[in-house]
C-alpha positions as CSV (number, residue, x, y, z in Angstrom):
1,X,72.0,-116.6,77.1
2,X,75.6,-116.6,78.3
3,X,78.0,-119.4,77.4
4,X,81.1,-120.1,79.4
5,X,83.3,-123.0,80.5
6,X,83.5,-125.1,83.6
7,X,86.7,-126.9,83.4
8,X,86.8,-128.3,79.9
9,X,83.0,-128.5,79.7
10,X,81.0,-125.8,77.9
11,X,78.1,-124.5,79.9
12,X,75.3,-122.2,79.1
13,X,73.7,-119.8,81.6
14,X,70.0,-119.5,81.0
15,X,67.9,-116.5,82.0
16,X,65.5,-116.9,84.9
17,X,62.5,-116.9,82.5
18,X,64.1,-119.7,80.4
19,X,64.7,-121.8,83.6
20,X,61.2,-121.3,84.8
21,X,59.8,-122.4,81.4
22,X,62.2,-125.3,81.1
23,X,61.3,-126.8,84.5
24,X,57.5,-126.6,84.2
25,X,56.1,-130.1,84.7
26,X,54.6,-130.5,81.2
27,X,57.7,-129.0,79.6
28,X,59.9,-131.4,81.5
29,X,57.7,-134.3,80.4
30,X,58.3,-133.2,76.8
31,X,62.0,-132.7,77.1
32,X,62.9,-135.3,79.7
33,X,60.2,-138.0,79.0
34,X,63.1,-140.3,78.0
35,X,64.3,-140.4,81.6
36,X,63.0,-143.6,83.1
37,X,65.8,-144.7,85.4
38,X,68.3,-143.2,87.9
39,X,71.1,-144.1,85.4
40,X,69.3,-142.1,82.7
41,X,69.2,-139.1,85.0
42,X,72.9,-139.4,86.0
43,X,73.8,-139.6,82.3
44,X,71.8,-136.4,81.7
45,X,74.4,-134.5,83.9
46,X,71.9,-131.8,85.0
47,X,72.6,-129.0,87.5
48,X,72.2,-129.7,91.2
49,X,69.5,-127.7,93.1
50,X,72.4,-125.9,95.0
51,X,73.7,-124.7,91.6
52,X,70.3,-123.7,90.4
53,X,69.8,-121.5,93.4
54,X,72.8,-119.6,92.2
55,X,71.3,-119.2,88.8
56,X,67.7,-118.3,89.6
57,X,67.6,-117.6,93.3
58,X,66.2,-119.6,96.2
59,X,62.6,-118.2,96.0
60,X,62.3,-118.9,92.3
61,X,63.7,-122.4,92.6
62,X,61.4,-123.1,95.6
63,X,58.4,-121.9,93.5
64,X,59.5,-124.3,90.7
65,X,59.7,-127.2,93.1
66,X,56.3,-126.3,94.6
67,X,54.8,-126.4,91.1
68,X,56.0,-129.9,90.7
69,X,54.5,-130.9,94.1
70,X,51.2,-129.2,93.2
71,X,51.2,-131.1,89.9
72,X,51.8,-134.4,91.7
73,X,49.0,-133.5,94.2
74,X,46.5,-132.8,91.4
75,X,47.6,-135.8,89.2
76,X,46.7,-138.4,91.9
77,X,43.2,-139.4,92.7
78,X,43.3,-138.4,96.4
79,X,40.6,-137.7,98.9
80,X,43.0,-135.7,101.2
81,X,45.3,-133.5,99.2
82,X,48.3,-131.6,100.5
83,X,47.6,-128.1,101.6
84,X,49.6,-124.9,100.8
85,X,51.7,-125.0,103.9
86,X,52.6,-128.7,103.4
87,X,53.6,-128.0,99.8
88,X,55.8,-125.1,100.8
89,X,57.4,-127.1,103.6
90,X,58.1,-130.1,101.4
91,X,59.7,-127.9,98.8
92,X,61.9,-126.3,101.4
93,X,62.9,-129.6,102.9
94,X,63.7,-131.2,99.5
95,X,65.9,-128.2,98.6
96,X,67.7,-128.5,102.0
97,X,68.1,-132.3,102.3
98,X,68.6,-133.1,98.6
99,X,70.5,-130.1,97.4
100,X,72.8,-132.3,95.3
101,X,69.9,-133.7,93.2
102,X,68.7,-131.8,90.1
103,X,65.2,-131.0,88.8
104,X,65.6,-134.1,86.6
105,X,65.8,-136.2,89.8
106,X,62.7,-134.6,91.3
107,X,60.9,-135.0,88.0
108,X,61.7,-138.7,87.9
109,X,60.8,-139.4,91.6
110,X,57.4,-137.8,91.0
111,X,57.0,-139.6,87.7
112,X,57.7,-143.0,89.4
113,X,55.3,-142.1,92.2
114,X,52.5,-141.4,89.7
115,X,53.1,-144.7,88.1
116,X,53.0,-146.5,91.5
117,X,56.6,-147.6,91.5
118,X,57.0,-146.7,95.1
119,X,53.7,-148.5,96.1
120,X,50.1,-147.6,96.0
121,X,48.8,-144.4,97.6
122,X,45.5,-144.9,99.5
123,X,43.3,-141.8,99.7
124,X,45.9,-139.2,100.9
125,X,49.4,-138.1,100.3
126,X,51.7,-137.1,103.1
127,X,55.2,-135.5,103.6
128,X,56.3,-138.9,105.0
129,X,55.3,-140.6,101.7
130,X,57.2,-138.1,99.6
131,X,60.4,-138.3,101.8
132,X,60.3,-142.1,101.8
133,X,60.2,-142.0,97.9
134,X,63.2,-139.6,97.9
135,X,65.1,-141.8,100.4
136,X,64.5,-144.9,98.3
137,X,65.6,-143.0,95.1
138,X,68.6,-141.6,96.9
139,X,69.7,-145.0,98.1
140,X,69.4,-146.4,94.5
141,X,71.3,-143.4,93.1
142,X,74.1,-143.8,95.7
143,X,74.4,-147.5,94.9
144,X,74.7,-146.8,91.2
145,X,77.3,-144.0,91.7
146,X,79.4,-146.2,94.0
147,X,79.2,-149.1,91.5
148,X,80.3,-146.8,88.7
149,X,83.2,-145.2,90.7
150,X,84.5,-148.6,91.8
151,X,84.0,-150.4,88.5
152,X,87.1,-148.9,86.9
153,X,89.2,-149.6,89.9
154,X,88.0,-153.2,90.2
155,X,88.7,-153.8,86.5
156,X,92.3,-152.6,86.9
157,X,94.5,-155.7,87.0
158,X,97.0,-153.9,89.2
159,X,94.5,-153.5,92.0
160,X,95.3,-156.1,94.7
161,X,92.6,-158.4,96.0
162,X,92.9,-157.0,99.5
163,X,92.2,-153.5,98.2
164,X,89.2,-154.8,96.3
165,X,87.8,-156.6,99.4
166,X,88.4,-153.5,101.5
167,X,86.5,-151.4,99.0
168,X,83.6,-153.8,98.9
169,X,83.4,-153.7,102.7
170,X,83.5,-149.9,102.7
171,X,80.7,-149.7,100.2
172,X,78.6,-152.1,102.3
173,X,79.2,-149.9,105.3
174,X,78.2,-146.7,103.4
175,X,75.0,-148.3,102.2
176,X,74.2,-149.6,105.8
177,X,74.9,-146.2,107.2
178,X,72.6,-144.5,104.7
179,X,69.9,-147.0,105.7
180,X,70.4,-146.1,109.3
181,X,72.0,-149.4,110.3
182,X,75.1,-147.9,112.0
């Protein structure tokens, strides 16, 4: 295991085998079971999928994501389960669309889905269901990050009211754009 620095933060580079073990669904449940909210995941400061591709390679990361989808598929009482091609395509799309999320995010989305936090699943699971969950999760994540980044600026007594109002309007526009209301 190599240890280096990224800026002032110490980082460790794990071997491919360590990464594969670390990101197995049951291993993640043991090590990341405390993650219950988006804020918990953001505080964890995990590595984005794009960064993990550099560590373990695209094929290995895709296989890890696929294992999580298979785990989801088998954990739910479904009459019509996802097939191999669908699982592969979902994994590829997740890595492409949500490259800035980490495995901790994927773990939490699937965990919330299993608990019914995105609504009840009736008989089958589809790609559309999964991407709707990620879209909802991403919107919540974006809202939290925007609130955190503007919190300090809005608490600064030197910030003028007109700047605060402009920031608030800009945030609303970003959220509307993300929801497709542009």
